[in-house]
N, CA and C atoms as an extended XYZ file, in Angstrom:
345
Properties=species:S:1:pos:R:3:atomname:S:1:resname:S:1:resid:I:1 pbc="F F F"
N        83.198      112.475       72.912 N   MET     1
C        83.851      110.932       71.553 CA  MET     1
C        84.071      111.206       70.584 C   MET     1
N        84.751      110.612       70.047 N   ASN     2
C        85.228      111.351       68.776 CA  ASN     2
C        84.576      110.593       67.619 C   ASN     2
N        83.958      109.517       67.516 N   VAL     3
C        82.849      109.065       66.917 CA  VAL     3
C        81.757      108.212       67.261 C   VAL     3
N        80.441      108.187       66.741 N   ALA     4
C        79.215      108.038       67.366 CA  ALA     4
C        78.418      107.400       66.033 C   ALA     4
N        77.886      105.967       66.203 N   THR     5
C        77.156      105.460       65.410 CA  THR     5
C        75.330      105.394       66.158 C   THR     5
N        74.360      106.164       65.257 N   ILE     6
C        73.372      106.056       65.630 CA  ILE     6
C        72.673      105.196       64.521 C   ILE     6
N        71.391      104.272       65.043 N   PRO     7
C        70.558      103.809       63.879 CA  PRO     7
C        69.583      104.533       63.248 C   PRO     7
N        69.677      104.118       62.331 N   VAL     8
C        68.194      105.156       61.923 CA  VAL     8
C        67.055      104.195       61.189 C   VAL     8
N        66.064      104.387       61.108 N   ASP     9
C        64.533      104.150       60.868 CA  ASP     9
C        63.856      104.782       59.946 C   ASP     9
N        64.192      105.652       59.210 N   ASN    10
C        63.136      106.543       58.977 CA  ASN    10
C        62.283      105.970       58.011 C   ASN    10
N        60.799      106.558       58.424 N   ASP    11
C        59.907      105.979       57.225 CA  ASP    11
C        58.724      107.271       57.430 C   ASP    11
N        58.840      108.166       55.876 N   GLY    12
C        57.983      109.265       55.931 CA  GLY    12
C        56.327      108.990       55.849 C   GLY    12
N        56.186      108.156       55.299 N   ALA    13
C        54.965      107.664       55.541 CA  ALA    13
C        54.228      107.181       56.673 C   ALA    13
N        55.452      106.560       57.576 N   GLN    14
C        54.512      106.417       59.151 CA  GLN    14
C        55.121      107.550       59.727 C   GLN    14
N        55.554      108.849       59.297 N   SER    15
C        55.942      109.727       60.448 CA  SER    15
C        56.861      109.578       61.056 C   SER    15
N        58.044      108.855       61.264 N   ARG    16
C        59.155      108.751       61.763 CA  ARG    16
C        59.985      108.748       61.322 C   ARG    16
N        61.091      109.705       62.082 N   PHE    17
C        62.260      110.227       61.895 CA  PHE    17
C        63.761      109.918       62.773 C   PHE    17
N        64.782      109.971       62.532 N   THR    18
C        65.728      110.511       63.471 CA  THR    18
C        66.367      111.404       63.151 C   THR    18
N        66.486      111.688       64.323 N   GLY    19
C        67.344      113.273       64.580 CA  GLY    19
C        68.722      113.072       65.953 C   GLY    19
N        69.354      114.096       65.492 N   TYR    20
C        71.057      114.459       66.219 CA  TYR    20
C        70.746      115.605       66.735 C   TYR    20
N        71.926      115.677       67.836 N   ALA    21
C        72.026      117.050       68.145 CA  ALA    21
C        73.440      116.988       68.539 C   ALA    21
N        74.166      117.974       68.251 N   ILE    22
C        75.705      117.364       68.235 CA  ILE    22
C        76.327      118.567       68.883 C   ILE    22
N        77.291      118.683       69.880 N   ALA    23
C        78.030      120.373       70.374 CA  ALA    23
C        79.242      119.671       70.277 C   ALA    23
N        79.910      120.931       70.414 N   ASN    24
C        81.216      121.187       70.296 CA  ASN    24
C        81.850      121.477       71.666 C   ASN    24
N        82.237      121.045       72.431 N   PRO    25
C        82.637      121.366       74.045 CA  PRO    25
C        84.161      121.900       74.043 C   PRO    25
N        84.610      122.559       72.753 N   SER    26
C        86.032      122.952       73.121 CA  SER    26
C        85.689      124.192       73.406 C   SER    26
N        87.043      124.483       73.354 N   ASN    27
C        87.346      126.597       72.992 CA  ASN    27
C        87.653      126.371       71.419 C   ASN    27
N        88.016      125.903       70.688 N   ALA    28
C        88.239      125.255       69.384 CA  ALA    28
C        87.207      124.723       67.852 C   ALA    28
N        87.811      125.311       66.767 N   ASN    29
C        86.459      124.933       65.596 CA  ASN    29
C        86.912      123.114       65.521 C   ASN    29
N        86.068      122.364       65.139 N   ILE    30
C        85.865      120.866       65.238 CA  ILE    30
C        85.236      120.385       63.813 C   ILE    30
N        85.321      119.895       63.055 N   ASN    31
C        84.961      118.859       61.568 CA  ASN    31
C        84.284      117.556       62.085 C   ASN    31
N        83.274      117.789       61.932 N   VAL    32
C        82.264      116.166       61.715 CA  VAL    32
C        82.109      116.154       60.115 C   VAL    32
N        81.869      114.956       59.863 N   LYS    33
C        81.430      114.015       58.837 CA  LYS    33
C        80.667      112.967       58.919 C   LYS    33
N        79.712      112.960       58.119 N   ILE    34
C        78.559      112.123       58.974 CA  ILE    34
C        78.670      110.831       57.297 C   ILE    34
N        78.926      109.690       57.714 N   ASP    35
C        78.912      108.510       57.215 CA  ASP    35
C        77.317      107.802       57.491 C   ASP    35
N        77.097      107.534       55.921 N   ILE    36
C        75.370      107.183       56.093 CA  ILE    36
C        75.618      105.746       55.141 C   ILE    36
N        75.074      104.316       56.596 N   VAL    37
C        75.889      103.376       56.079 CA  VAL    37
C        74.313      102.547       56.243 C   VAL    37
N        74.354      101.542       54.666 N   ASN    38
C        73.212      100.697       55.033 CA  ASN    38
C        73.140       99.326       55.514 C   ASN    38
N        71.740       98.629       55.443 N   THR    39
C        71.462       97.906       56.437 CA  THR    39
C        72.633       96.550       56.591 C   THR    39
N        73.362       96.740       55.334 N   ASN    40
C        74.107       95.413       55.053 CA  ASN    40
C        75.223       96.111       55.386 C   ASN    40
N        76.113       97.035       55.770 N   GLY    41
C        77.255       97.695       56.445 CA  GLY    41
C        77.814       98.372       55.532 C   GLY    41
N        77.215       98.317       53.935 N   THR    42
C        77.984       99.397       53.131 CA  THR    42
C        77.863      100.821       52.984 C   THR    42
N        78.786      101.600       52.440 N   LEU    43
C        78.770      102.935       53.143 CA  LEU    43
C        77.783      103.258       51.590 C   LEU    43
N        76.877      104.055       51.959 N   HIS    44
C        75.818      104.909       51.237 CA  HIS    44
C        76.103      106.323       50.798 C   HIS    44
N        76.468      106.990       51.507 N   GLN    45
C        77.198      107.828       51.362 CA  GLN    45
C        77.814      109.030       52.307 C   GLN    45
N        78.481      109.943       52.244 N   THR    46
C        79.657      110.864       53.397 CA  THR    46
C        78.760      112.130       52.905 C   THR    46
N        78.466      112.373       54.396 N   LEU    47
C        77.773      114.169       53.899 CA  LEU    47
C        79.038      114.739       55.052 C   LEU    47
N        79.353      115.976       54.114 N   THR    48
C        80.132      117.260       54.952 CA  THR    48
C        79.431      118.180       54.958 C   THR    48
N        78.817      118.170       55.848 N   LEU    49
C        77.508      119.449       55.991 CA  LEU    49
C        78.533      120.698       56.333 C   LEU    49
N        78.429      121.823       55.735 N   PRO    50
C        78.467      123.040       55.994 CA  PRO    50
C        78.312      123.664       57.470 C   PRO    50
N        77.136      122.913       58.206 N   GLN    51
C        77.379      123.784       60.112 CA  GLN    51
C        77.656      123.052       60.830 C   GLN    51
N        78.614      121.387       59.852 N   LEU    52
C        79.253      120.666       60.556 CA  LEU    52
C        81.252      121.185       60.979 C   LEU    52
N        81.199      121.895       59.377 N   ASN    53
C        82.520      122.044       58.971 CA  ASN    53
C        83.090      123.171       58.781 C   ASN    53
N        83.485      123.892       59.881 N   PRO    54
C        83.422      123.914       60.873 CA  PRO    54
C        82.678      124.237       61.753 C   PRO    54
N        82.460      123.233       63.228 N   LEU    55
C        81.400      123.542       64.188 CA  LEU    55
C        82.034      124.340       64.992 C   LEU    55
N        81.643      125.797       65.412 N   GLY    56
C        82.264      126.378       66.054 CA  GLY    56
C        82.357      126.059       67.581 C   GLY    56
N        83.385      126.709       68.492 N   PRO    57
C        83.354      126.322       70.241 CA  PRO    57
C        82.448      126.717       70.676 C   PRO    57
N        81.906      125.604       71.892 N   HIS    58
C        80.922      125.853       72.588 CA  HIS    58
C        79.282      126.014       71.276 C   HIS    58
N        79.334      125.772       70.031 N   GLN    59
C        77.716      125.706       69.392 CA  GLN    59
C        77.908      124.157       69.417 C   GLN    59
N        76.617      124.232       68.766 N   GLN    60
C        75.208      123.105       68.843 CA  GLN    60
C        74.881      123.408       67.523 C   GLN    60
N        74.590      121.686       66.883 N   VAL    61
C        74.024      121.843       65.867 CA  VAL    61
C        72.346      120.598       66.481 C   VAL    61
N        70.910      120.867       65.948 N   ALA    62
C        70.725      119.255       66.184 CA  ALA    62
C        69.497      120.137       65.231 C   ALA    62
N        69.371      118.206       64.338 N   ARG    63
C        68.487      118.335       63.165 CA  ARG    63
C        68.141      116.792       62.564 C   ARG    63
N        67.143      117.132       62.057 N   PHE    64
C        66.832      115.214       61.439 CA  PHE    64
C        67.422      115.231       60.064 C   PHE    64
N        67.932      113.629       60.394 N   ILE    65
C        68.857      113.334       59.244 CA  ILE    65
C        68.468      113.846       57.853 C   ILE    65
N        67.253      113.763       57.343 N   HIS    66
C        66.640      113.998       56.024 CA  HIS    66
C        66.575      115.322       56.111 C   HIS    66
N        66.862      116.462       57.270 N   GLN    67
C        66.596      117.810       56.544 CA  GLN    67
C        67.922      117.942       56.126 C   GLN    67
N        68.936      117.248       55.764 N   ASP    68
C        70.311      117.186       55.291 CA  ASP    68
C        70.185      116.384       54.064 C   ASP    68
N        69.531      115.483       54.139 N   VAL    69
C        69.144      114.880       52.967 CA  VAL    69
C        68.161      113.994       52.632 C   VAL    69
N        67.222      115.010       51.711 N   ALA    70
C        65.982      114.880       51.413 CA  ALA    70
C        65.614      112.875       50.971 C   ALA    70
N        66.448      112.314       50.480 N   SER    71
C        66.305      111.229       49.960 CA  SER    71
C        66.356      109.919       51.262 C   SER    71
N        66.947      110.441       52.537 N   LEU    72
C        67.060      109.791       53.161 CA  LEU    72
C        66.159      109.952       54.228 C   LEU    72
N        64.490      110.575       53.492 N   LEU    73
C        62.693      110.480       54.706 CA  LEU    73
C        62.536      109.304       54.458 C   LEU    73
N        62.846      107.953       53.864 N   THR    74
C        62.739      106.892       54.158 CA  THR    74
C        64.231      106.192       53.539 C   THR    74
N        64.722      105.562       55.032 N   PHE    75
C        66.097      104.649       54.702 CA  PHE    75
C        65.947      104.038       56.393 C   PHE    75
N        66.723      102.830       55.814 N   GLN    76
C        67.042      101.574       57.174 CA  GLN    76
C        68.290      101.515       57.379 C   GLN    76
N        69.027      101.558       58.394 N   GLY    77
C        70.627      101.503       58.321 CA  GLY    77
C        71.036      102.353       59.675 C   GLY    77
N        72.216      103.532       59.068 N   SER    78
C        72.692      103.476       60.447 CA  SER    78
C        73.213      105.150       60.052 C   SER    78
N        73.679      106.310       60.968 N   MET    79
C        74.613      107.556       60.577 CA  MET    79
C        75.747      107.339       61.707 C   MET    79
N        76.919      107.243       61.066 N   VAL    80
C        78.043      107.519       61.645 CA  VAL    80
C        78.804      108.528       61.930 C   VAL    80
N        78.876      109.564       62.923 N   LEU    81
C        79.319      110.559       63.062 CA  LEU    81
C        80.892      110.459       63.558 C   LEU    81
N        81.867      111.091       62.876 N   ILE    82
C        83.406      111.430       62.767 CA  ILE    82
C        83.610      112.255       63.084 C   ILE    82
N        84.640      112.971       64.091 N   ALA    83
C        84.890      113.643       63.977 CA  ALA    83
C        86.766      113.772       63.347 C   ALA    83
N        87.462      115.073       63.077 N   SER    84
C        88.398      114.663       62.732 CA  SER    84
C        89.481      114.295       63.732 C   SER    84
N        90.763      114.015       63.385 N   THR    85
C        91.988      113.528       63.907 CA  THR    85
C        92.102      114.442       65.523 C   THR    85
N        91.827      113.361       66.305 N   GLY    86
C        92.423      114.581       68.168 CA  GLY    86
C        90.945      115.594       68.463 C   GLY    86
N        89.878      115.719       67.517 N   GLU    87
C        89.073      116.328       67.753 CA  GLU    87
C        86.961      115.358       68.695 C   GLU    87
N        86.923      116.007       69.367 N   SER    88
C        85.814      115.286       69.782 CA  SER    88
C        84.322      116.179       69.834 C   SER    88
N        83.441      115.568       70.349 N   PHE    89
C        82.272      116.292       70.715 CA  PHE    89
C        81.030      115.097       71.423 C   PHE    89
N        80.153      115.977       71.615 N   SER    90
C        79.233      115.265       72.394 CA  SER    90
C        77.886      115.498       71.549 C   SER    90
N        77.026      114.367       71.712 N   VAL    91
C        75.680      114.069       70.976 CA  VAL    91
C        74.811      113.509       71.398 C   VAL    91
N        73.446      113.617       70.932 N   VAL    92
C        72.646      113.092       71.537 CA  VAL    92
C        71.506      112.682       70.179 C   VAL    92
N        70.836      111.636       70.414 N   ALA    93
C        69.668      110.793       69.357 CA  ALA    93
C        68.343      110.572       69.734 C   ALA    93
N        67.756      111.123       69.090 N   LEU    94
C        66.503      110.923       69.006 CA  LEU    94
C        65.792      110.357       68.148 C   LEU    94
N        64.455      109.706       68.229 N   VAL    95
C        63.232      109.154       66.827 CA  VAL    95
C        62.042      109.914       67.199 C   VAL    95
N        61.525      110.680       66.666 N   LEU    96
C        60.292      111.131       66.439 CA  LEU    96
C        59.521      110.463       65.770 C   LEU    96
N        58.650      109.348       65.982 N   ASP    97
C        57.827      108.239       65.716 CA  ASP    97
C        56.315      109.047       66.166 C   ASP    97
N        55.293      109.593       64.986 N   GLN    98
C        54.020      110.070       65.151 CA  GLN    98
C        53.662      110.841       66.299 C   GLN    98
N        54.779      112.003       66.468 N   ASN    99
C        54.742      112.988       67.644 CA  ASN    99
C        55.122      112.589       68.753 C   ASN    99
N        55.630      111.677       69.357 N   LEU   100
C        56.050      110.598       70.168 CA  LEU   100
C        57.868      111.066       69.951 C   LEU   100
N        58.321      111.673       70.875 N   ILE   101
C        60.363      111.692       71.185 CA  ILE   101
C        60.346      111.164       71.812 C   ILE   101
N        61.157      110.146       71.102 N   THR   102
C        62.076      109.468       72.636 CA  THR   102
C        63.356      109.163       72.433 C   THR   102
N        64.579      109.166       73.208 N   ALA   103
C        65.850      109.072       73.124 CA  ALA   103
C        66.250      108.107       73.075 C   ALA   103
N        67.028      107.785       71.863 N   VAL   104
C        68.078      106.399       71.900 CA  VAL   104
C        69.272      106.557       72.170 C   VAL   104
N        69.884      105.480       72.036 N   PRO   105
C        71.409      105.282       72.947 CA  PRO   105
C        72.039      105.213       71.727 C   PRO   105
N        73.508      105.735       71.892 N   VAL   106
C        74.235      106.580       70.499 CA  VAL   106
C        75.533      105.685       71.262 C   VAL   106
N        76.123      104.453       70.047 N   ILE   107
C        76.843      103.453       70.008 CA  ILE   107
C        78.585      104.253       70.027 C   ILE   107
N        79.479      104.421       70.956 N   PRO   108
C        80.601      104.797       71.000 CA  PRO   108
C        81.313      104.596       70.003 C   PRO   108
N        81.096      103.822       68.741 N   SER   109
C        82.058      103.198       68.172 CA  SER   109
C        81.319      103.108       66.436 C   SER   109
N        82.545      102.360       65.622 N   LYS   110
C        81.787      102.709       64.369 CA  LYS   110
C        82.370      101.219       63.684 C   LYS   110
N        81.737      100.724       62.690 N   ALA   111
C        82.166       99.695       62.499 CA  ALA   111
C        83.367       99.695       62.219 C   ALA   111
N        84.435       98.581       61.783 N   PRO   112
C        85.529       98.379       61.066 CA  PRO   112
C        86.130       99.054       59.711 C   PRO   112
N        85.233       98.845       58.846 N   GLY   113
C        85.011       99.135       57.534 CA  GLY   113
C        84.872      100.786       57.086 C   GLY   113
N        84.325      101.232       58.476 N   ILE   114
C        84.046      102.483       58.012 CA  ILE   114
C        84.877      103.605       58.951 C   ILE   114
N        85.216      104.285       57.765 N   ASN   115
C        86.330      105.737       57.918 CA  ASN   115
C        86.197      106.967       58.184 C   ASN   115
C-alpha cells in the first residue's frame, strides 16, 4: 500500500502502547512520512524519521510510536503512514497492553484532509 492509517490509544500510566512495523518490498529506496492526527481529525504533527527516509530495499523498521516522539506516550488519535508518490510499503500494527500483544487492523486509506 502507499498509505495506511493506524488507530493510536497510548496511555503510559496504563502501559498501553501502539507499535508499527513497516517494510520496503521493493528493490529501491522509499520515503515514508507519518502524520499524527488528533481525535478531531486535525493534524497534530508530521514525522519525517531518518530510519524511514529513506527505507532501503528489502529493509524493515519496527517501533512503538512513543519511541519516535516521547510526548506520544499518552495520546489518542491515529497515525497515517504515507509513502512518496509511486512508492509502496507493507505494514503491521499492534498494541502492547500490560504485556499482552494484539495485532490491530490497518486501514488502507486516509482522511481526505491528510496529505
